[in-house]
Backbone as ProteinMPNN parsed JSONL, in Angstrom:
{"seq_chain_A": "MIPLPQIISEIIMGLGAALVIGTILAITRPRYGPDGRQIVTAKGRAIVNVLIGLLVFAWGLASFVTDHGV", "coords_chain_A": {"N_chain_A": [[0.972, -1.304, -0.153], [0.469, 2.122, -0.689], [1.895, 4.824, 0.9], [0.332, 7.629, 2.816], [1.487, 10.366, 2.622], [3.326, 10.114, 0.395], [1.521, 9.948, -1.691], [0.013, 12.247, -1.695], [2.204, 14.129, -2.133], [2.616, 13.203, -4.77], [0.043, 14.333, -5.874], [0.235, 16.942, -5.656], [2.721, 17.47, -6.932], [1.607, 16.81, -9.578], [-0.636, 18.663, -9.879], [0.777, 21.109, -9.876], [2.48, 20.746, -12.093], [0.241, 20.49, -13.921], [-0.783, 23.189, -13.998], [1.333, 24.732, -14.98], [1.791, 23.721, -17.442], [-0.697, 23.687, -18.818], [-1.08, 26.707, -18.566], [0.984, 27.635, -20.157], [0.456, 26.397, -22.558], [-1.9, 27.864, -23.103], [-1.015, 30.377, -23.319], [0.475, 30.401, -25.573], [-1.245, 29.534, -27.695], [-2.867, 31.195, -30.33], [-5.613, 33.507, -30.166], [-8.793, 34.221, -31.531], [-11.039, 36.761, -32.461], [-14.69, 37.239, -33.076], [-14.735, 38.323, -35.479], [-12.524, 37.539, -36.847], [-10.171, 38.559, -36.328], [-6.961, 38.597, -34.533], [-6.798, 38.39, -31.201], [-5.376, 40.431, -28.704], [-3.999, 39.393, -25.687], [-3.46, 39.845, -22.194], [-0.597, 39.052, -20.751], [0.592, 39.019, -18.223], [-0.845, 37.82, -15.855], [-0.826, 35.326, -16.651], [1.939, 34.733, -16.689], [2.287, 34.821, -14.118], [0.782, 32.656, -13.025], [2.325, 30.565, -14.273], [4.678, 30.813, -12.807], [3.68, 30.287, -10.097], [2.734, 27.584, -10.503], [5.201, 26.444, -10.969], [6.358, 26.77, -8.311], [4.644, 25.244, -6.725], [5.043, 22.804, -8.0], [7.609, 22.274, -7.36], [7.62, 22.209, -4.542], [6.225, 19.967, -4.375], [7.784, 17.961, -5.41], [10.055, 18.291, -3.834], [8.922, 17.478, -1.225], [8.334, 14.607, -1.992], [10.966, 13.736, -2.643], [12.407, 14.042, -0.403], [11.144, 12.505, 1.406], [9.601, 13.307, 3.536], [7.166, 14.056, 3.622], [4.23, 16.099, 3.176]], "CA_chain_A": [[0.065, -0.049, -0.059], [1.414, 3.534, -0.914], [1.76, 5.798, 2.046], [-0.657, 8.799, 2.291], [2.263, 11.354, 2.251], [3.696, 10.05, -0.956], [0.27, 10.052, -2.576], [-0.237, 13.723, -1.597], [3.231, 14.809, -2.809], [2.501, 13.087, -6.147], [-1.053, 15.019, -6.367], [0.744, 18.172, -5.51], [3.422, 17.642, -8.31], [0.662, 16.793, -10.683], [-1.367, 19.949, -10.008], [1.746, 22.033, -10.278], [2.799, 20.535, -13.624], [-0.846, 20.845, -14.923], [-0.975, 24.607, -13.905], [2.354, 25.254, -15.959], [1.521, 23.193, -18.894], [-2.037, 24.357, -19.152], [-0.964, 28.116, -18.941], [1.893, 27.886, -21.308], [-0.56, 26.236, -23.733], [-2.975, 29.019, -23.259], [-0.389, 31.598, -23.769], [0.989, 30.049, -27.007], [-2.358, 29.376, -28.654], [-3.548, 32.36, -30.661], [-7.048, 33.566, -29.93], [-9.292, 35.104, -32.686], [-12.28, 37.106, -32.13], [-15.534, 36.612, -34.056], [-14.456, 38.933, -36.888], [-11.411, 36.958, -37.421], [-8.961, 39.261, -35.905], [-6.404, 38.04, -33.43], [-7.203, 39.101, -29.664], [-4.275, 40.399, -27.78], [-4.33, 39.122, -24.365], [-2.408, 40.186, -21.19], [0.308, 37.824, -20.382], [1.14, 39.07, -16.948], [-1.436, 36.97, -15.056], [-0.397, 33.878, -17.098], [3.426, 34.487, -16.381], [2.227, 34.602, -12.553], [0.379, 31.267, -12.959], [3.381, 29.482, -14.434], [5.585, 30.836, -11.541], [2.941, 29.567, -9.015], [2.873, 26.173, -10.787], [6.592, 25.97, -10.705], [6.619, 26.689, -7.195], [3.832, 24.155, -6.333], [5.647, 21.535, -8.437], [8.997, 22.146, -6.734], [7.192, 21.745, -3.384], [5.706, 18.409, -4.321], [9.155, 17.29, -5.623], [10.853, 18.223, -2.678], [8.518, 16.516, -0.473], [8.695, 13.455, -2.654], [12.311, 13.443, -2.637], [12.841, 13.987, 0.987], [10.273, 11.447, 2.203], [8.916, 13.595, 4.823], [5.78, 14.279, 3.316], [3.616, 17.417, 2.901]], "C_chain_A": [[0.921, 1.224, 0.032], [0.876, 4.334, 0.367], [1.028, 6.992, 1.607], [0.207, 9.996, 1.888], [2.851, 11.554, 0.934], [2.501, 10.326, -1.953], [0.069, 11.786, -2.625], [0.86, 14.449, -2.265], [3.145, 14.543, -4.473], [1.207, 13.975, -6.802], [-0.417, 16.384, -6.419], [1.596, 18.526, -6.75], [2.467, 17.789, -9.55], [-0.145, 18.157, -11.012], [-0.362, 21.012, -10.525], [2.082, 22.019, -11.772], [1.555, 20.972, -14.266], [-1.061, 22.417, -15.055], [0.019, 25.145, -14.999], [2.156, 24.832, -17.322], [0.322, 23.826, -19.552], [-1.912, 25.852, -19.722], [-0.034, 28.219, -19.951], [1.249, 27.467, -22.477], [-1.394, 27.243, -24.135], [-2.263, 30.245, -23.776], [0.085, 31.465, -25.269], [0.101, 29.92, -27.941], [-2.989, 30.853, -28.978], [-4.954, 32.351, -30.621], [-7.567, 34.561, -30.974], [-10.763, 35.526, -32.278], [-13.306, 36.575, -33.218], [-15.488, 37.293, -35.431], [-13.255, 38.546, -37.484], [-10.185, 37.549, -37.092], [-8.357, 38.786, -34.608], [-6.533, 39.062, -32.182], [-5.784, 39.098, -29.241], [-4.752, 40.285, -26.464], [-3.205, 39.525, -23.316], [-1.924, 38.873, -20.698], [0.812, 37.974, -19.088], [0.467, 38.057, -16.05], [-1.14, 35.55, -15.383], [0.917, 33.513, -16.65], [3.307, 34.09, -14.838], [1.718, 33.148, -12.111], [1.388, 30.23, -13.158], [4.335, 29.632, -13.252], [4.899, 30.103, -10.395], [2.961, 28.025, -9.271], [4.019, 25.524, -10.698], [6.894, 25.742, -9.36], [5.925, 25.544, -6.491], [4.477, 22.85, -6.758], [6.924, 21.344, -7.802], [8.573, 21.751, -5.318], [6.931, 20.282, -3.314], [6.917, 17.488, -4.596], [9.914, 17.212, -4.424], [10.458, 17.32, -1.627], [8.492, 15.096, -0.786], [9.993, 12.84, -2.332], [12.804, 13.097, -1.162], [12.221, 13.098, 1.83], [9.886, 11.858, 3.553], [7.698, 13.876, 4.729], [5.52, 15.668, 3.199], [3.752, 18.086, 4.254]], "O_chain_A": [[1.924, 1.314, 0.74], [-0.296, 4.43, 0.73], [0.993, 7.398, 0.445], [-0.171, 10.67, 0.929], [2.954, 12.638, 0.358], [2.705, 10.954, -2.992], [0.001, 12.394, -3.693], [0.536, 15.397, -2.98], [3.487, 15.377, -5.311], [1.23, 14.308, -7.987], [-0.652, 16.982, -7.469], [1.394, 19.505, -7.469], [2.541, 18.708, -10.366], [-0.273, 18.634, -12.14], [-0.641, 21.716, -11.495], [2.003, 22.987, -12.528], [1.668, 21.81, -15.16], [-1.473, 22.887, -16.116], [-0.398, 25.926, -15.854], [2.36, 25.593, -18.268], [0.356, 24.389, -20.646], [-2.35, 26.259, -20.798], [-0.333, 29.08, -20.779], [1.443, 28.148, -23.484], [-1.622, 27.508, -25.315], [-2.805, 31.037, -24.547], [0.04, 32.422, -26.042], [0.468, 30.149, -29.094], [-3.506, 31.562, -28.114], [-5.568, 31.346, -30.979], [-6.931, 35.57, -31.277], [-11.562, 34.709, -31.822], [-13.009, 35.732, -34.064], [-16.13, 36.864, -36.389], [-12.878, 39.083, -38.526], [-9.147, 37.074, -37.553], [-9.091, 38.572, -33.644], [-6.386, 40.283, -32.237], [-5.054, 38.111, -29.33], [-5.73, 40.914, -26.058], [-2.035, 39.5, -23.699], [-2.583, 37.896, -20.342], [1.533, 37.053, -18.703], [1.257, 37.359, -15.413], [-1.189, 34.669, -14.525], [1.199, 32.373, -16.28], [4.032, 33.235, -14.33], [2.113, 32.565, -11.102], [1.44, 29.208, -12.474], [4.774, 28.609, -12.726], [5.577, 29.306, -9.746], [3.184, 27.257, -8.335], [4.096, 24.325, -10.429], [7.561, 24.759, -9.037], [6.581, 24.885, -5.684], [4.478, 21.884, -5.995], [7.333, 20.187, -7.707], [9.261, 20.844, -4.85], [7.316, 19.529, -2.42], [7.017, 16.385, -4.059], [10.383, 16.146, -4.026], [11.24, 16.521, -1.11], [8.628, 14.323, 0.163], [10.145, 11.711, -1.866], [13.447, 12.098, -0.839], [12.691, 12.885, 2.948], [9.817, 11.105, 4.524], [7.041, 13.971, 5.766], [6.465, 16.452, 3.12], [3.339, 19.234, 4.42]]}, "name": "protein", "num_of_chains": 1, "seq": "MIPLPQIISEIIMGLGAALVIGTILAITRPRYGPDGRQIVTAKGRAIVNVLIGLLVFAWGLASFVTDHGV"}
């Protein structure tokens, strides 16, 4: 049976990775309005989300590697 701290660490790593990957895909995908013109989006919040995702992923990885749990 897998110990609970290991599962929680893996879930935290997965959530951080999903936030990073999803946000990067959203930044790189061009968006178009109803008239066919490309919409310019603010990238500041997306960059903050990537940084938060990296922080959460690093926290989960550190918990996973050190074996102390969350």
